PDBQT receptor file of N, H, CA, C and O in Angstrom, charges set to zero:
ATOM      1  N   MET A   1       0.850  -1.165   0.000  1.00  0.00    +0.000 N 
ATOM      2  CA  MET A   1       0.000   0.000   0.000  1.00  0.00    +0.000 C 
ATOM      3  C   MET A   1       0.897   1.228   0.000  1.00  0.00    +0.000 C 
ATOM      4  O   MET A   1       1.952   1.242   0.633  1.00  0.00    +0.000 OA
ATOM      5  N   LYS A   2       0.467   2.251  -0.712  1.00  0.00    +0.000 N 
ATOM      6  H   LYS A   2      -0.391   2.241  -1.226  1.00  0.00    +0.000 HD
ATOM      7  CA  LYS A   2       1.182   3.524  -0.779  1.00  0.00    +0.000 C 
ATOM      8  C   LYS A   2       0.245   4.640  -0.346  1.00  0.00    +0.000 C 
ATOM      9  O   LYS A   2      -0.968   4.451  -0.254  1.00  0.00    +0.000 OA
ATOM     10  N   VAL A   3       0.825   5.805  -0.080  1.00  0.00    +0.000 N 
ATOM     11  H   VAL A   3       1.810   5.958  -0.155  1.00  0.00    +0.000 HD
ATOM     12  CA  VAL A   3       0.049   6.973   0.313  1.00  0.00    +0.000 C 
ATOM     13  C   VAL A   3       0.537   8.184  -0.463  1.00  0.00    +0.000 C 
ATOM     14  O   VAL A   3       1.729   8.318  -0.741  1.00  0.00    +0.000 OA
ATOM     15  N   ARG A   4      -0.382   9.052  -0.807  1.00  0.00    +0.000 N 
ATOM     16  H   ARG A   4      -1.350   8.943  -0.581  1.00  0.00    +0.000 HD
ATOM     17  CA  ARG A   4      -0.054  10.349  -1.413  1.00  0.00    +0.000 C 
ATOM     18  C   ARG A   4      -0.767  11.392  -0.583  1.00  0.00    +0.000 C 
ATOM     19  O   ARG A   4      -1.963  11.270  -0.317  1.00  0.00    +0.000 OA
ATOM     20  N   THR A   5      -0.035  12.425  -0.169  1.00  0.00    +0.000 N 
ATOM     21  H   THR A   5       0.936  12.524  -0.385  1.00  0.00    +0.000 HD
ATOM     22  CA  THR A   5      -0.582  13.450   0.709  1.00  0.00    +0.000 C 
ATOM     23  C   THR A   5      -0.669  14.779  -0.034  1.00  0.00    +0.000 C 
ATOM     24  O   THR A   5       0.252  15.171  -0.751  1.00  0.00    +0.000 OA
ATOM     25  N   PHE A   6      -1.781  15.451   0.152  1.00  0.00    +0.000 N 
ATOM     26  H   PHE A   6      -2.528  15.132   0.734  1.00  0.00    +0.000 HD
ATOM     27  CA  PHE A   6      -2.052  16.744  -0.469  1.00  0.00    +0.000 C 
ATOM     28  C   PHE A   6      -2.293  17.765   0.631  1.00  0.00    +0.000 C 
ATOM     29  O   PHE A   6      -2.941  17.456   1.630  1.00  0.00    +0.000 OA
ATOM     30  N   VAL A   7      -1.779  18.977   0.459  1.00  0.00    +0.000 N 
ATOM     31  H   VAL A   7      -1.252  19.228  -0.353  1.00  0.00    +0.000 HD
ATOM     32  CA  VAL A   7      -1.963  20.056   1.436  1.00  0.00    +0.000 C 
ATOM     33  C   VAL A   7      -2.601  21.232   0.706  1.00  0.00    +0.000 C 
ATOM     34  O   VAL A   7      -2.133  21.642  -0.356  1.00  0.00    +0.000 OA
ATOM     35  N   GLY A   8      -3.670  21.769   1.283  1.00  0.00    +0.000 N 
ATOM     36  H   GLY A   8      -4.050  21.436   2.146  1.00  0.00    +0.000 HD
ATOM     37  CA  GLY A   8      -4.353  22.900   0.659  1.00  0.00    +0.000 C 
ATOM     38  C   GLY A   8      -4.781  23.931   1.676  1.00  0.00    +0.000 C 
ATOM     39  O   GLY A   8      -4.838  23.665   2.876  1.00  0.00    +0.000 OA
ATOM     40  N   LYS A   9      -5.079  25.101   1.178  1.00  0.00    +0.000 N 
ATOM     41  H   LYS A   9      -5.033  25.317   0.202  1.00  0.00    +0.000 HD
ATOM     42  CA  LYS A   9      -5.538  26.189   2.038  1.00  0.00    +0.000 C 
ATOM     43  C   LYS A   9      -6.986  25.954   2.466  1.00  0.00    +0.000 C 
ATOM     44  O   LYS A   9      -7.774  25.346   1.741  1.00  0.00    +0.000 OA
ATOM     45  N   CYS A  10      -7.314  26.442   3.640  1.00  0.00    +0.000 N 
ATOM     46  H   CYS A  10      -6.675  26.936   4.229  1.00  0.00    +0.000 HD
ATOM     47  CA  CYS A  10      -8.663  26.258   4.202  1.00  0.00    +0.000 C 
ATOM     48  C   CYS A  10      -9.574  27.422   3.818  1.00  0.00    +0.000 C 
ATOM     49  O   CYS A  10     -10.078  28.142   4.681  1.00  0.00    +0.000 OA
ATOM     50  N   ASN A  11      -9.776  27.593   2.535  1.00  0.00    +0.000 N 
ATOM     51  H   ASN A  11      -9.367  27.008   1.834  1.00  0.00    +0.000 HD
ATOM     52  CA  ASN A  11     -10.791  28.515   2.046  1.00  0.00    +0.000 C 
ATOM     53  C   ASN A  11     -11.445  27.836   0.848  1.00  0.00    +0.000 C 
ATOM     54  O   ASN A  11     -10.937  26.827   0.358  1.00  0.00    +0.000 OA
ATOM     55  N   MET A  12     -12.542  28.364   0.381  1.00  0.00    +0.000 N 
ATOM     56  H   MET A  12     -12.955  29.183   0.779  1.00  0.00    +0.000 HD
ATOM     57  CA  MET A  12     -13.297  27.680  -0.671  1.00  0.00    +0.000 C 
ATOM     58  C   MET A  12     -12.473  27.512  -1.939  1.00  0.00    +0.000 C 
ATOM     59  O   MET A  12     -12.523  26.452  -2.565  1.00  0.00    +0.000 OA
ATOM     60  N   GLU A  13     -11.718  28.527  -2.332  1.00  0.00    +0.000 N 
ATOM     61  H   GLU A  13     -11.678  29.387  -1.824  1.00  0.00    +0.000 HD
ATOM     62  CA  GLU A  13     -10.897  28.424  -3.537  1.00  0.00    +0.000 C 
ATOM     63  C   GLU A  13      -9.823  27.353  -3.365  1.00  0.00    +0.000 C 
ATOM     64  O   GLU A  13      -9.589  26.552  -4.270  1.00  0.00    +0.000 OA
ATOM     65  N   GLY A  14      -9.173  27.342  -2.203  1.00  0.00    +0.000 N 
ATOM     66  H   GLY A  14      -9.364  27.993  -1.468  1.00  0.00    +0.000 HD
ATOM     67  CA  GLY A  14      -8.145  26.338  -1.932  1.00  0.00    +0.000 C 
ATOM     68  C   GLY A  14      -8.703  24.929  -1.925  1.00  0.00    +0.000 C 
ATOM     69  O   GLY A  14      -8.068  24.005  -2.434  1.00  0.00    +0.000 OA
ATOM     70  N   LEU A  15      -9.887  24.756  -1.349  1.00  0.00    +0.000 N 
ATOM     71  H   LEU A  15     -10.402  25.506  -0.935  1.00  0.00    +0.000 HD
ATOM     72  CA  LEU A  15     -10.515  23.428  -1.316  1.00  0.00    +0.000 C 
ATOM     73  C   LEU A  15     -10.883  22.958  -2.717  1.00  0.00    +0.000 C 
ATOM     74  O   LEU A  15     -10.686  21.789  -3.050  1.00  0.00    +0.000 OA
ATOM     75  N   HIS A  16     -11.417  23.857  -3.541  1.00  0.00    +0.000 N 
ATOM     76  H   HIS A  16     -11.578  24.806  -3.271  1.00  0.00    +0.000 HD
ATOM     77  CA  HIS A  16     -11.756  23.487  -4.925  1.00  0.00    +0.000 C 
ATOM     78  C   HIS A  16     -10.495  23.117  -5.709  1.00  0.00    +0.000 C 
ATOM     79  O   HIS A  16     -10.504  22.162  -6.486  1.00  0.00    +0.000 OA
ATOM     80  N   GLN A  17      -9.417  23.871  -5.508  1.00  0.00    +0.000 N 
ATOM     81  H   GLN A  17      -9.410  24.647  -4.877  1.00  0.00    +0.000 HD
ATOM     82  CA  GLN A  17      -8.164  23.561  -6.203  1.00  0.00    +0.000 C 
ATOM     83  C   GLN A  17      -7.633  22.194  -5.771  1.00  0.00    +0.000 C 
ATOM     84  O   GLN A  17      -7.168  21.415  -6.603  1.00  0.00    +0.000 OA
ATOM     85  N   MET A  18      -7.703  21.906  -4.472  1.00  0.00    +0.000 N 
ATOM     86  H   MET A  18      -8.081  22.539  -3.796  1.00  0.00    +0.000 HD
ATOM     87  CA  MET A  18      -7.222  20.617  -3.994  1.00  0.00    +0.000 C 
ATOM     88  C   MET A  18      -8.108  19.484  -4.528  1.00  0.00    +0.000 C 
ATOM     89  O   MET A  18      -7.596  18.438  -4.925  1.00  0.00    +0.000 OA
ATOM     90  N   ASP A  19      -9.422  19.683  -4.541  1.00  0.00    +0.000 N 
ATOM     91  H   ASP A  19      -9.838  20.533  -4.218  1.00  0.00    +0.000 HD
ATOM     92  CA  ASP A  19     -10.332  18.686  -5.123  1.00  0.00    +0.000 C 
ATOM     93  C   ASP A  19      -9.946  18.392  -6.573  1.00  0.00    +0.000 C 
ATOM     94  O   ASP A  19      -9.822  17.233  -6.968  1.00  0.00    +0.000 OA
ATOM     95  N   ASP A  20      -9.757  19.450  -7.356  1.00  0.00    +0.000 N 
ATOM     96  H   ASP A  20      -9.857  20.392  -7.034  1.00  0.00    +0.000 HD
ATOM     97  CA  ASP A  20      -9.391  19.273  -8.763  1.00  0.00    +0.000 C 
ATOM     98  C   ASP A  20      -8.068  18.531  -8.898  1.00  0.00    +0.000 C 
ATOM     99  O   ASP A  20      -7.938  17.629  -9.725  1.00  0.00    +0.000 OA
ATOM    100  N   HIS A  21      -7.090  18.910  -8.087  1.00  0.00    +0.000 N 
ATOM    101  H   HIS A  21      -7.196  19.642  -7.415  1.00  0.00    +0.000 HD
ATOM    102  CA  HIS A  21      -5.767  18.277  -8.149  1.00  0.00    +0.000 C 
ATOM    103  C   HIS A  21      -5.860  16.786  -7.805  1.00  0.00    +0.000 C 
ATOM    104  O   HIS A  21      -5.283  15.951  -8.502  1.00  0.00    +0.000 OA
ATOM    105  N   ILE A  22      -6.578  16.456  -6.744  1.00  0.00    +0.000 N 
ATOM    106  H   ILE A  22      -7.047  17.134  -6.178  1.00  0.00    +0.000 HD
ATOM    107  CA  ILE A  22      -6.731  15.049  -6.343  1.00  0.00    +0.000 C 
ATOM    108  C   ILE A  22      -7.488  14.266  -7.410  1.00  0.00    +0.000 C 
ATOM    109  O   ILE A  22      -7.077  13.164  -7.775  1.00  0.00    +0.000 OA
ATOM    110  N   ASN A  23      -8.590  14.822  -7.913  1.00  0.00    +0.000 N 
ATOM    111  H   ASN A  23      -8.923  15.717  -7.617  1.00  0.00    +0.000 HD
ATOM    112  CA  ASN A  23      -9.380  14.125  -8.934  1.00  0.00    +0.000 C 
ATOM    113  C   ASN A  23      -8.576  13.889 -10.213  1.00  0.00    +0.000 C 
ATOM    114  O   ASN A  23      -8.653  12.810 -10.802  1.00  0.00    +0.000 OA
ATOM    115  N   GLU A  24      -7.806  14.888 -10.645  1.00  0.00    +0.000 N 
ATOM    116  H   GLU A  24      -7.743  15.764 -10.167  1.00  0.00    +0.000 HD
ATOM    117  CA  GLU A  24      -6.977  14.724 -11.846  1.00  0.00    +0.000 C 
ATOM    118  C   GLU A  24      -5.909  13.656 -11.627  1.00  0.00    +0.000 C 
ATOM    119  O   GLU A  24      -5.678  12.826 -12.506  1.00  0.00    +0.000 OA
ATOM    120  N   TRP A  25      -5.256  13.667 -10.462  1.00  0.00    +0.000 N 
ATOM    121  H   TRP A  25      -5.444  14.341  -9.748  1.00  0.00    +0.000 HD
ATOM    122  CA  TRP A  25      -4.234  12.668 -10.145  1.00  0.00    +0.000 C 
ATOM    123  C   TRP A  25      -4.834  11.267 -10.138  1.00  0.00    +0.000 C 
ATOM    124  O   TRP A  25      -4.246  10.332 -10.683  1.00  0.00    +0.000 OA
ATOM    125  N   MET A  26      -6.014  11.121  -9.516  1.00  0.00    +0.000 N 
ATOM    126  H   MET A  26      -6.492  11.880  -9.074  1.00  0.00    +0.000 HD
ATOM    127  CA  MET A  26      -6.657   9.811  -9.463  1.00  0.00    +0.000 C 
ATOM    128  C   MET A  26      -7.057   9.328 -10.856  1.00  0.00    +0.000 C 
ATOM    129  O   MET A  26      -6.863   8.156 -11.181  1.00  0.00    +0.000 OA
ATOM    130  N   SER A  27      -7.613  10.214 -11.682  1.00  0.00    +0.000 N 
ATOM    131  H   SER A  27      -7.771  11.166 -11.418  1.00  0.00    +0.000 HD
ATOM    132  CA  SER A  27      -8.017   9.830 -13.043  1.00  0.00    +0.000 C 
ATOM    133  C   SER A  27      -6.818   9.483 -13.911  1.00  0.00    +0.000 C 
ATOM    134  O   SER A  27      -6.827   8.478 -14.622  1.00  0.00    +0.000 OA
ATOM    135  N   ARG A  28      -5.789  10.314 -13.853  1.00  0.00    +0.000 N 
ATOM    136  H   ARG A  28      -5.781  11.130 -13.275  1.00  0.00    +0.000 HD
ATOM    137  CA  ARG A  28      -4.597  10.123 -14.685  1.00  0.00    +0.000 C 
ATOM    138  C   ARG A  28      -3.881   8.818 -14.365  1.00  0.00    +0.000 C 
ATOM    139  O   ARG A  28      -3.331   8.172 -15.256  1.00  0.00    +0.000 OA
ATOM    140  N   ASN A  29      -3.889   8.430 -13.086  1.00  0.00    +0.000 N 
ATOM    141  H   ASN A  29      -4.336   8.955 -12.362  1.00  0.00    +0.000 HD
ATOM    142  CA  ASN A  29      -3.159   7.242 -12.648  1.00  0.00    +0.000 C 
ATOM    143  C   ASN A  29      -4.063   6.050 -12.342  1.00  0.00    +0.000 C 
ATOM    144  O   ASN A  29      -3.592   5.029 -11.840  1.00  0.00    +0.000 OA
ATOM    145  N   HIS A  30      -5.362   6.173 -12.641  1.00  0.00    +0.000 N 
ATOM    146  H   HIS A  30      -5.744   7.003 -13.048  1.00  0.00    +0.000 HD
ATOM    147  CA  HIS A  30      -6.334   5.098 -12.415  1.00  0.00    +0.000 C 
ATOM    148  C   HIS A  30      -6.285   4.621 -10.961  1.00  0.00    +0.000 C 
ATOM    149  O   HIS A  30      -6.248   3.421 -10.689  1.00  0.00    +0.000 OA
ATOM    150  N   ILE A  31      -6.286   5.578 -10.038  1.00  0.00    +0.000 N 
ATOM    151  H   ILE A  31      -6.316   6.553 -10.258  1.00  0.00    +0.000 HD
ATOM    152  CA  ILE A  31      -6.195   5.275  -8.606  1.00  0.00    +0.000 C 
ATOM    153  C   ILE A  31      -7.568   4.911  -8.066  1.00  0.00    +0.000 C 
ATOM    154  O   ILE A  31      -8.552   5.605  -8.319  1.00  0.00    +0.000 OA
ATOM    155  N   VAL A  32      -7.622   3.819  -7.324  1.00  0.00    +0.000 N 
ATOM    156  H   VAL A  32      -6.822   3.255  -7.119  1.00  0.00    +0.000 HD
ATOM    157  CA  VAL A  32      -8.810   3.437  -6.570  1.00  0.00    +0.000 C 
ATOM    158  C   VAL A  32      -8.411   3.543  -5.099  1.00  0.00    +0.000 C 
ATOM    159  O   VAL A  32      -7.654   2.708  -4.605  1.00  0.00    +0.000 OA
ATOM    160  N   PRO A  33      -8.911   4.559  -4.396  1.00  0.00    +0.000 N 
ATOM    161  CA  PRO A  33      -8.495   4.748  -3.007  1.00  0.00    +0.000 C 
ATOM    162  C   PRO A  33      -8.953   3.601  -2.119  1.00  0.00    +0.000 C 
ATOM    163  O   PRO A  33     -10.047   3.063  -2.287  1.00  0.00    +0.000 OA
ATOM    164  N   GLN A  34      -8.102   3.239  -1.178  1.00  0.00    +0.000 N 
ATOM    165  H   GLN A  34      -7.213   3.676  -1.042  1.00  0.00    +0.000 HD
ATOM    166  CA  GLN A  34      -8.432   2.227  -0.183  1.00  0.00    +0.000 C 
ATOM    167  C   GLN A  34      -8.862   2.886   1.130  1.00  0.00    +0.000 C 
ATOM    168  O   GLN A  34      -9.680   2.343   1.872  1.00  0.00    +0.000 OA
ATOM    169  N   ASN A  35      -8.295   4.069   1.403  1.00  0.00    +0.000 N 
ATOM    170  H   ASN A  35      -7.631   4.511   0.800  1.00  0.00    +0.000 HD
ATOM    171  CA  ASN A  35      -8.614   4.809   2.615  1.00  0.00    +0.000 C 
ATOM    172  C   ASN A  35      -8.209   6.257   2.380  1.00  0.00    +0.000 C 
ATOM    173  O   ASN A  35      -7.226   6.532   1.692  1.00  0.00    +0.000 OA
ATOM    174  N   ILE A  36      -8.972   7.179   2.956  1.00  0.00    +0.000 N 
ATOM    175  H   ILE A  36      -9.771   6.956   3.515  1.00  0.00    +0.000 HD
ATOM    176  CA  ILE A  36      -8.661   8.604   2.843  1.00  0.00    +0.000 C 
ATOM    177  C   ILE A  36      -8.784   9.213   4.237  1.00  0.00    +0.000 C 
ATOM    178  O   ILE A  36      -9.768   8.990   4.942  1.00  0.00    +0.000 OA
ATOM    179  N   THR A  37      -7.772   9.981   4.619  1.00  0.00    +0.000 N 
ATOM    180  H   THR A  37      -6.973  10.162   4.046  1.00  0.00    +0.000 HD
ATOM    181  CA  THR A  37      -7.815  10.673   5.907  1.00  0.00    +0.000 C 
ATOM    182  C   THR A  37      -7.636  12.165   5.680  1.00  0.00    +0.000 C 
ATOM    183  O   THR A  37      -6.989  12.588   4.721  1.00  0.00    +0.000 OA
ATOM    184  N   GLN A  38      -8.220  12.961   6.578  1.00  0.00    +0.000 N 
ATOM    185  H   GLN A  38      -8.746  12.618   7.356  1.00  0.00    +0.000 HD
ATOM    186  CA  GLN A  38      -8.055  14.408   6.520  1.00  0.00    +0.000 C 
ATOM    187  C   GLN A  38      -7.815  14.928   7.924  1.00  0.00    +0.000 C 
ATOM    188  O   GLN A  38      -8.353  14.415   8.905  1.00  0.00    +0.000 OA
ATOM    189  N   THR A  39      -6.992  15.960   7.990  1.00  0.00    +0.000 N 
ATOM    190  H   THR A  39      -6.554  16.377   7.194  1.00  0.00    +0.000 HD
ATOM    191  CA  THR A  39      -6.753  16.633   9.261  1.00  0.00    +0.000 C 
ATOM    192  C   THR A  39      -6.446  18.093   8.970  1.00  0.00    +0.000 C 
ATOM    193  O   THR A  39      -6.164  18.468   7.832  1.00  0.00    +0.000 OA
ATOM    194  N   PHE A  40      -6.505  18.900  10.001  1.00  0.00    +0.000 N 
ATOM    195  H   PHE A  40      -6.734  18.596  10.925  1.00  0.00    +0.000 HD
ATOM    196  CA  PHE A  40      -6.196  20.318   9.871  1.00  0.00    +0.000 C 
ATOM    197  C   PHE A  40      -4.889  20.614  10.575  1.00  0.00    +0.000 C 
ATOM    198  O   PHE A  40      -4.521  19.939  11.536  1.00  0.00    +0.000 OA
ATOM    199  N   GLY A  41      -4.201  21.612  10.098  1.00  0.00    +0.000 N 
ATOM    200  H   GLY A  41      -4.500  22.161   9.317  1.00  0.00    +0.000 HD
ATOM    201  CA  GLY A  41      -2.958  22.040  10.716  1.00  0.00    +0.000 C 
ATOM    202  C   GLY A  41      -2.702  23.493  10.383  1.00  0.00    +0.000 C 
ATOM    203  O   GLY A  41      -3.577  24.195   9.874  1.00  0.00    +0.000 OA
ATOM    204  N   GLU A  42      -1.492  23.935  10.675  1.00  0.00    +0.000 N 
ATOM    205  H   GLU A  42      -0.782  23.365  11.089  1.00  0.00    +0.000 HD
ATOM    206  CA  GLU A  42      -1.090  25.305  10.375  1.00  0.00    +0.000 C 
ATOM    207  C   GLU A  42       0.221  25.300   9.626  1.00  0.00    +0.000 C 
ATOM    208  O   GLU A  42       1.142  24.555   9.961  1.00  0.00    +0.000 OA
ATOM    209  N   GLU A  43       0.297  26.126   8.622  1.00  0.00    +0.000 N 
ATOM    210  H   GLU A  43      -0.451  26.731   8.349  1.00  0.00    +0.000 HD
ATOM    211  CA  GLU A  43       1.543  26.342   7.906  1.00  0.00    +0.000 C 
ATOM    212  C   GLU A  43       2.153  27.617   8.462  1.00  0.00    +0.000 C 
ATOM    213  O   GLU A  43       1.548  28.687   8.386  1.00  0.00    +0.000 OA
ATOM    214  N   ARG A  44       3.322  27.508   9.007  1.00  0.00    +0.000 N 
ATOM    215  H   ARG A  44       3.814  26.639   9.069  1.00  0.00    +0.000 HD
ATOM    216  CA  ARG A  44       3.983  28.672   9.599  1.00  0.00    +0.000 C 
ATOM    217  C   ARG A  44       4.851  29.360   8.558  1.00  0.00    +0.000 C 
ATOM    218  O   ARG A  44       5.589  28.723   7.805  1.00  0.00    +0.000 OA
ATOM    219  N   HIS A  45       4.738  30.677   8.542  1.00  0.00    +0.000 N 
ATOM    220  H   HIS A  45       4.139  31.195   9.153  1.00  0.00    +0.000 HD
ATOM    221  CA  HIS A  45       5.504  31.496   7.610  1.00  0.00    +0.000 C 
ATOM    222  C   HIS A  45       6.595  32.229   8.377  1.00  0.00    +0.000 C 
ATOM    223  O   HIS A  45       6.528  32.375   9.597  1.00  0.00    +0.000 OA
ATOM    224  N   HIS A  46       7.589  32.682   7.645  1.00  0.00    +0.000 N 
ATOM    225  H   HIS A  46       7.644  32.563   6.654  1.00  0.00    +0.000 HD
ATOM    226  CA  HIS A  46       8.635  33.498   8.272  1.00  0.00    +0.000 C 
ATOM    227  C   HIS A  46       7.985  34.742   8.863  1.00  0.00    +0.000 C 
ATOM    228  O   HIS A  46       7.084  35.325   8.259  1.00  0.00    +0.000 OA
ATOM    229  N   GLY A  47       8.431  35.137  10.017  1.00  0.00    +0.000 N 
ATOM    230  H   GLY A  47       9.163  34.664  10.507  1.00  0.00    +0.000 HD
ATOM    231  CA  GLY A  47       7.847  36.290  10.680  1.00  0.00    +0.000 C 
ATOM    232  C   GLY A  47       6.794  35.910  11.703  1.00  0.00    +0.000 C 
ATOM    233  O   GLY A  47       6.216  36.784  12.350  1.00  0.00    +0.000 OA
ATOM    234  N   GLY A  48       6.533  34.602  11.862  1.00  0.00    +0.000 N 
ATOM    235  H   GLY A  48       7.002  33.892  11.337  1.00  0.00    +0.000 HD
ATOM    236  CA  GLY A  48       5.619  34.149  12.897  1.00  0.00    +0.000 C 
ATOM    237  C   GLY A  48       4.171  34.004  12.489  1.00  0.00    +0.000 C 
ATOM    238  O   GLY A  48       3.371  33.487  13.268  1.00  0.00    +0.000 OA
ATOM    239  N   ASN A  49       3.803  34.442  11.295  1.00  0.00    +0.000 N 
ATOM    240  H   ASN A  49       4.454  34.862  10.662  1.00  0.00    +0.000 HD
ATOM    241  CA  ASN A  49       2.418  34.287  10.848  1.00  0.00    +0.000 C 
ATOM    242  C   ASN A  49       2.148  32.827  10.520  1.00  0.00    +0.000 C 
ATOM    243  O   ASN A  49       3.048  32.097  10.104  1.00  0.00    +0.000 OA
ATOM    244  N   SER A  50       0.906  32.408  10.710  1.00  0.00    +0.000 N 
ATOM    245  H   SER A  50       0.175  33.001  11.048  1.00  0.00    +0.000 HD
ATOM    246  CA  SER A  50       0.524  31.055  10.338  1.00  0.00    +0.000 C 
ATOM    247  C   SER A  50      -0.805  31.095   9.595  1.00  0.00    +0.000 C 
ATOM    248  O   SER A  50      -1.589  32.035   9.726  1.00  0.00    +0.000 OA
ATOM    249  N   GLU A  51      -1.030  30.058   8.819  1.00  0.00    +0.000 N 
ATOM    250  H   GLU A  51      -0.393  29.294   8.711  1.00  0.00    +0.000 HD
ATOM    251  CA  GLU A  51      -2.230  29.961   7.989  1.00  0.00    +0.000 C 
ATOM    252  C   GLU A  51      -2.805  28.559   8.148  1.00  0.00    +0.000 C 
ATOM    253  O   GLU A  51      -2.054  27.585   8.088  1.00  0.00    +0.000 OA
ATOM    254  N   PRO A  52      -4.128  28.426   8.349  1.00  0.00    +0.000 N 
ATOM    255  CA  PRO A  52      -4.707  27.084   8.465  1.00  0.00    +0.000 C 
ATOM    256  C   PRO A  52      -4.664  26.339   7.132  1.00  0.00    +0.000 C 
ATOM    257  O   PRO A  52      -4.897  26.919   6.072  1.00  0.00    +0.000 OA
ATOM    258  N   VAL A  53      -4.363  25.049   7.207  1.00  0.00    +0.000 N 
ATOM    259  H   VAL A  53      -4.173  24.578   8.068  1.00  0.00    +0.000 HD
ATOM    260  CA  VAL A  53      -4.323  24.197   6.020  1.00  0.00    +0.000 C 
ATOM    261  C   VAL A  53      -5.068  22.900   6.310  1.00  0.00    +0.000 C 
ATOM    262  O   VAL A  53      -5.231  22.503   7.464  1.00  0.00    +0.000 OA
ATOM    263  N   ILE A  54      -5.513  22.253   5.245  1.00  0.00    +0.000 N 
ATOM    264  H   ILE A  54      -5.381  22.575   4.308  1.00  0.00    +0.000 HD
ATOM    265  CA  ILE A  54      -6.118  20.933   5.347  1.00  0.00    +0.000 C 
ATOM    266  C   ILE A  54      -5.162  19.940   4.688  1.00  0.00    +0.000 C 
ATOM    267  O   ILE A  54      -4.608  20.210   3.622  1.00  0.00    +0.000 OA
ATOM    268  N   ILE A  55      -4.979  18.809   5.325  1.00  0.00    +0.000 N 
ATOM    269  H   ILE A  55      -5.428  18.590   6.191  1.00  0.00    +0.000 HD
ATOM    270  CA  ILE A  55      -4.062  17.783   4.845  1.00  0.00    +0.000 C 
ATOM    271  C   ILE A  55      -4.899  16.543   4.536  1.00  0.00    +0.000 C 
ATOM    272  O   ILE A  55      -5.576  16.000   5.408  1.00  0.00    +0.000 OA
ATOM    273  N   THR A  56      -4.837  16.109   3.277  1.00  0.00    +0.000 N 
ATOM    274  H   THR A  56      -4.287  16.550   2.568  1.00  0.00    +0.000 HD
ATOM    275  CA  THR A  56      -5.593  14.941   2.825  1.00  0.00    +0.000 C 
ATOM    276  C   THR A  56      -4.611  13.871   2.372  1.00  0.00    +0.000 C 
ATOM    277  O   THR A  56      -3.759  14.124   1.520  1.00  0.00    +0.000 OA
ATOM    278  N   SER A  57      -4.730  12.682   2.938  1.00  0.00    +0.000 N 
ATOM    279  H   SER A  57      -5.422  12.476   3.629  1.00  0.00    +0.000 HD
ATOM    280  CA  SER A  57      -3.884  11.551   2.551  1.00  0.00    +0.000 C 
ATOM    281  C   SER A  57      -4.751  10.486   1.899  1.00  0.00    +0.000 C 
ATOM    282  O   SER A  57      -5.776  10.077   2.445  1.00  0.00    +0.000 OA
ATOM    283  N   VAL A  58      -4.319  10.042   0.716  1.00  0.00    +0.000 N 
ATOM    284  H   VAL A  58      -3.487  10.374   0.273  1.00  0.00    +0.000 HD
ATOM    285  CA  VAL A  58      -5.030   9.017  -0.043  1.00  0.00    +0.000 C 
ATOM    286  C   VAL A  58      -4.171   7.753  -0.027  1.00  0.00    +0.000 C 
ATOM    287  O   VAL A  58      -3.058   7.745  -0.554  1.00  0.00    +0.000 OA
ATOM    288  N   TRP A  59      -4.687   6.695   0.575  1.00  0.00    +0.000 N 
ATOM    289  H   TRP A  59      -5.590   6.701   1.003  1.00  0.00    +0.000 HD
ATOM    290  CA  TRP A  59      -4.003   5.399   0.633  1.00  0.00    +0.000 C 
ATOM    291  C   TRP A  59      -4.538   4.553  -0.507  1.00  0.00    +0.000 C 
ATOM    292  O   TRP A  59      -5.749   4.478  -0.715  1.00  0.00    +0.000 OA
ATOM    293  N   TYR A  60      -3.620   3.903  -1.260  1.00  0.00    +0.000 N 
ATOM    294  H   TYR A  60      -2.636   3.964  -1.091  1.00  0.00    +0.000 HD
ATOM    295  CA  TYR A  60      -4.038   3.149  -2.444  1.00  0.00    +0.000 C 
ATOM    296  C   TYR A  60      -3.059   2.015  -2.711  1.00  0.00    +0.000 C 
ATOM    297  O   TYR A  60      -1.929   2.015  -2.222  1.00  0.00    +0.000 OA
ATOM    298  N   GLU A  61      -3.515   1.058  -3.493  1.00  0.00    +0.000 N 
ATOM    299  H   GLU A  61      -4.433   1.058  -3.890  1.00  0.00    +0.000 HD
ATOM    300  CA  GLU A  61      -2.667  -0.040  -3.979  1.00  0.00    +0.000 C 
ATOM    301  C   GLU A  61      -2.150   0.349  -5.348  1.00  0.00    +0.000 C 
ATOM    302  O   GLU A  61      -2.952   0.602  -6.247  1.00  0.00    +0.000 OA
ATOM    303  N   PRO A  62      -0.849   0.405  -5.541  1.00  0.00    +0.000 N 
ATOM    304  CA  PRO A  62      -0.323   0.757  -6.865  1.00  0.00    +0.000 C 
ATOM    305  C   PRO A  62      -0.707  -0.279  -7.920  1.00  0.00    +0.000 C 
ATOM    306  O   PRO A  62      -0.819  -1.465  -7.610  1.00  0.00    +0.000 OA
ATOM    307  N   LYS A  63      -0.908   0.155  -9.152  1.00  0.00    +0.000 N 
ATOM    308  H   LYS A  63      -0.818   1.119  -9.404  1.00  0.00    +0.000 HD
ATOM    309  CA  LYS A  63      -1.306  -0.729 -10.256  1.00  0.00    +0.000 C 
ATOM    310  C   LYS A  63      -0.302  -1.852 -10.463  1.00  0.00    +0.000 C 
ATOM    311  O   LYS A  63      -0.685  -2.999 -10.690  1.00  0.00    +0.000 OA
ATOM    312  N   ASP A  64       0.980  -1.522 -10.384  1.00  0.00    +0.000 N 
ATOM    313  H   ASP A  64       1.290  -0.590 -10.199  1.00  0.00    +0.000 HD
ATOM    314  CA  ASP A  64       2.008  -2.502 -10.728  1.00  0.00    +0.000 C 
ATOM    315  C   ASP A  64       2.273  -3.544  -9.645  1.00  0.00    +0.000 C 
ATOM    316  O   ASP A  64       3.097  -4.438  -9.838  1.00  0.00    +0.000 OA
ATOM    317  N   GLU A  65       1.585  -3.441  -8.513  1.00  0.00    +0.000 N 
ATOM    318  H   GLU A  65       0.915  -2.715  -8.357  1.00  0.00    +0.000 HD
ATOM    319  CA  GLU A  65       1.792  -4.419  -7.437  1.00  0.00    +0.000 C 
ATOM    320  C   GLU A  65       0.664  -5.426  -7.331  1.00  0.00    +0.000 C 
ATOM    321  O   GLU A  65       0.671  -6.253  -6.419  1.00  0.00    +0.000 OA
ATOM    322  N   PHE A  66      -0.308  -5.386  -8.235  1.00  0.00    +0.000 N 
ATOM    323  H   PHE A  66      -0.314  -4.715  -8.976  1.00  0.00    +0.000 HD
ATOM    324  CA  PHE A  66      -1.426  -6.337  -8.182  1.00  0.00    +0.000 C 
ATOM    325  C   PHE A  66      -0.983  -7.680  -8.690  1.00  0.00    +0.000 C 
ATOM    326  O   PHE A  66      -1.777  -8.619  -8.727  1.00  0.00    +0.000 OA
TER     327      PHE A  66
């Protein structure tokens, strides 16, 4: 089993972009997810500012290992 993790901004535009990115990756690589997890975190920037992010991990069986 392998995992691919995606990080996106916690606003509507960021969520739509992450959805599109994940969907394109899954279609292009014929991915059938086995498990998906999501969590929230913060991305820290220089100067002490932080921004909320969503982290999505897609667990899947690679095609070439079947």
